[in-house]
C-alpha positions, 0 to 999 in steps of 0.5 A, spaced: 229 285 213 232 290 209 229 289 202 224 284 199 225 279 193 221 280 186 216 275 188 215 278 195 214 285 191 209 282 186 205 279 192 205 285 195 203 289 189 197 284 188 195 285 195 194 292 194 191 292 187 186 286 190 185 289 197 187 283 200 190 283 207 197 282 209 201 280 215 207 283 218 211 281 223 215 287 227 218 287 233 215 280 235 208 282 234 204 280 228 200 286 225 194 284 220 193 290 215 190 292 208 195 295 204 193 301 200 200 303 197 207 302 197 211 309 197 218 312 198 219 317 204 226 319 206 229 314 202 226 309 205 220 304 203 214 304 207 207 301 206 201 305 207 195 301 210 189 301 214 187 297 220 182 292 217 177 293 223 178 300 225 180 303 218 185 307 222 191 309 217 198 305 219 205 306 216 210 300 216 217 301 214 219 295 210 226 295 213 223 295 220 219 289 218 221 282 220 217 278 215 211 280 210 206 275 208 200 276 203 194 272 207 190 268 201 
């Protein structure tokens, strides 16, 4: 997944604003995180997030994700 659609960006921004969880498929694993912000690092988009149970920081590179879905 190289880029997100406009609809996916809107859903991601809503999840960041509302503190909702997102599910990310990455290398045949599903990761559940709480996104904190969307950033640009070295010309790559990343989601800065926190693990919902431990609170540990997690960085997800959008171009490495297979799928991103907001959990309702």
